[in-house]
C-alpha positions as CSV (number, residue, x, y, z in Angstrom):
1,M,7.1,-13.6,55.7
2,V,5.6,-12.5,52.9
3,R,3.7,-8.8,52.7
4,K,0.2,-9.0,51.9
5,T,0.9,-6.8,48.7
6,T,3.5,-9.0,47.2
7,F,1.5,-12.6,47.6
8,P,-1.2,-11.3,44.8
9,V,1.7,-10.8,42.7
10,L,3.6,-13.8,43.3
11,C,0.5,-15.6,42.7
12,L,0.2,-13.9,39.3
13,V,3.7,-14.6,38.2
14,A,3.3,-18.3,39.5
15,I,-0.1,-18.6,37.3
16,L,1.4,-16.9,34.1
17,A,4.3,-19.4,34.3
18,L,2.0,-22.2,34.1
19,S,-0.4,-21.1,31.3
20,P,-0.5,-22.2,27.9
21,L,0.8,-18.9,26.9
22,A,4.0,-19.4,28.7
23,A,4.5,-23.0,27.2
24,S,4.3,-21.7,23.7
25,A,6.5,-19.1,23.9
26,Q,9.2,-19.7,21.4
27,E,12.8,-18.4,21.0
28,P,14.4,-17.0,18.2
29,P,15.8,-19.3,15.9
30,K,19.6,-20.4,16.5
31,A,22.3,-21.7,13.9
32,G,21.7,-25.3,12.7
33,D,18.0,-25.1,13.4
34,K,15.6,-25.5,10.4
35,L,13.3,-22.8,9.8
36,G,10.2,-24.8,8.9
37,K,7.2,-23.6,6.9
38,I,6.7,-20.0,6.8
39,S,4.4,-18.2,4.4
40,F,5.3,-14.4,3.7
41,A,3.0,-12.0,1.8
42,A,3.6,-11.6,-1.7
43,P,5.5,-8.7,-3.0
44,V,3.2,-6.5,-5.5
45,S,5.8,-5.1,-7.9
46,N,6.8,-7.0,-10.6
47,E,10.2,-6.2,-10.0
48,D,10.3,-7.8,-6.6
49,L,8.0,-10.6,-7.5
50,A,11.2,-11.5,-10.2
51,Y,13.6,-10.9,-7.6
52,L,12.3,-13.4,-5.2
53,D,11.2,-16.1,-7.7
54,V,7.7,-15.8,-7.0
55,A,4.9,-16.1,-9.5
56,N,2.8,-13.5,-10.7
57,G,-0.4,-13.0,-9.0
58,A,0.7,-14.9,-6.1
59,K,-1.0,-13.8,-2.4
60,E,1.9,-15.6,-0.4
61,F,5.0,-17.4,-0.9
62,S,7.6,-19.5,1.0
63,L,11.3,-19.8,1.1
64,D,11.4,-22.8,-1.3
65,Q,10.1,-21.0,-3.8
66,I,13.3,-18.6,-4.0
67,K,15.8,-20.4,-6.2
68,S,19.0,-18.5,-4.2
69,P,21.0,-20.8,-2.5
70,L,21.3,-18.2,0.5
71,V,18.5,-15.8,1.9
72,V,19.0,-13.3,4.4
73,L,15.8,-12.0,6.1
74,Q,15.7,-9.0,8.0
75,L,13.1,-8.3,10.5
76,F,12.6,-4.7,10.8
77,S,9.8,-1.7,12.1
78,M,8.9,1.2,10.7
79,Y,8.8,2.5,14.2
80,C,11.9,1.1,15.2
81,T,14.6,3.8,15.6
82,Y,17.2,1.0,15.4
83,C,16.0,0.1,12.0
84,Q,16.2,3.4,10.7
85,E,19.8,4.0,11.7
86,E,20.5,0.6,10.4
87,A,18.9,1.2,6.8
88,P,21.6,2.8,5.0
89,Q,23.9,-0.2,6.3
90,V,21.5,-2.7,4.9
91,N,21.3,-1.1,2.0
92,E,25.4,-1.0,1.6
93,F,24.9,-4.5,2.3
94,Y,22.6,-5.4,-0.5
95,K,24.8,-3.3,-3.2
96,L,27.7,-5.0,-1.7
97,I,26.1,-8.5,-2.9
98,N,25.7,-7.3,-6.2
99,Q,28.8,-5.7,-6.7
100,K,30.6,-8.7,-5.6
101,G,28.4,-10.7,-8.3
102,L,26.7,-12.9,-5.5
103,G,23.3,-11.1,-6.8
104,D,21.9,-14.7,-7.9
105,K,23.5,-16.4,-5.0
106,I,22.1,-14.2,-2.0
107,K,18.5,-12.4,-1.9
108,I,17.6,-10.6,0.8
109,F,14.0,-9.0,2.0
110,G,12.8,-7.3,4.9
111,V,9.6,-8.2,6.8
112,G,8.3,-5.3,8.5
113,V,6.8,-6.6,12.3
114,K,3.3,-5.5,12.7
115,N,3.7,-3.1,9.5
116,S,1.1,-2.7,6.9
117,R,1.8,-2.8,3.3
118,M,1.4,1.1,3.8
119,E,4.1,1.6,6.4
120,T,6.4,-0.9,4.5
121,D,6.1,1.0,1.5
122,L,6.6,4.4,3.2
123,F,9.8,3.0,5.3
124,R,11.2,1.7,1.8
125,K,10.8,5.3,0.1
126,K,12.0,7.2,2.8
127,F,15.1,5.1,3.3
128,K,15.5,4.2,-0.4
129,V,15.5,0.5,0.2
130,A,16.0,-1.2,-3.0
131,F,15.0,-5.2,-2.2
132,P,11.7,-6.2,-0.9
133,L,10.1,-5.4,2.1
134,L,7.1,-7.2,3.3
135,P,4.2,-6.1,5.6
136,D,3.5,-8.5,8.7
137,P,0.4,-6.3,10.3
138,E,-0.5,-9.5,12.4
139,G,2.9,-10.1,13.4
140,V,2.6,-14.0,12.4
141,V,5.8,-14.2,10.8
142,H,7.7,-12.3,13.6
143,G,5.8,-14.9,16.3
144,Q,7.0,-17.6,14.3
145,L,10.6,-16.4,14.4
146,G,10.4,-16.0,18.4
147,N,9.2,-12.3,18.6
148,P,12.9,-11.1,18.6
149,M,13.7,-7.5,19.2
150,T,14.6,-5.5,15.7
151,P,16.5,-5.3,13.4
152,F,17.1,-9.0,13.6
153,F,18.7,-11.3,10.7
154,V,18.2,-14.6,9.6
155,V,20.8,-15.9,7.4
156,I,19.4,-19.1,5.5
157,D,20.8,-22.1,4.0
158,N,18.1,-22.5,1.2
159,K,19.2,-25.4,-0.5
160,D,19.3,-27.3,2.8
161,G,15.9,-27.1,3.4
162,G,16.1,-23.8,5.4
163,R,18.5,-24.7,7.8
164,I,19.7,-21.4,9.5
165,L,23.6,-20.6,9.0
166,F,23.6,-17.7,11.7
167,T,21.1,-15.2,13.5
168,H,22.1,-11.3,14.3
169,L,20.5,-9.1,16.5
170,G,20.9,-5.4,16.2
171,A,23.1,-3.6,13.9
172,M,25.6,-5.0,11.5
173,P,29.4,-4.2,12.5
174,S,29.4,-3.1,8.9
175,A,28.0,-4.0,5.6
176,E,31.3,-5.6,4.3
177,S,31.8,-7.6,7.4
178,F,28.3,-8.9,7.4
179,L,28.6,-9.8,3.8
180,Q,32.2,-11.8,4.9
181,S,30.2,-13.7,7.7
182,V,27.7,-14.6,5.2
183,V,29.8,-16.0,2.8
184,S,32.3,-17.6,4.9
185,K,29.5,-19.4,6.6
186,A,28.1,-20.5,3.8
187,G,31.2,-21.6,1.8
188,L,30.8,-19.4,-1.2
189,K,33.7,-18.2,-3.2
């Protein structure tokens, strides 16, 4: 027997499950998936534009404009305590890429989920992030990636049309081991 207070709740759950909103829910990408065409807000600094191979004055860019064969995309939020705690580790990852001579083969940038440019700039300054952090104030990119929790990393084979090598939710085990996974899965030497 269904109690009177339970029936309206069950009806609401059924309506939501059958609604177009539920049908359009997307899961985060998995290894082997193609990322598809996603537009990112272009960086404003000349240094970040050059790092990502984005034309000066561009308002947006897509992954196919980046000449690097591998791209590591990090979804973060200024308000995510895990992202704040993870920032030094991600900075170390970026440093290791360059120390190991992989800077021309691997590019990394972050996308601030529901963060304005002011918020991403503040996060970058506070945590001394050396790679580009781009705003996603309306959560468009986040939605295109299936609305995962943060931090979320997507490692993309950029020479294979945006095929995803792997994703990682949460903190890196270590910057060194994460880089080893990237290099191994990409077949880099």
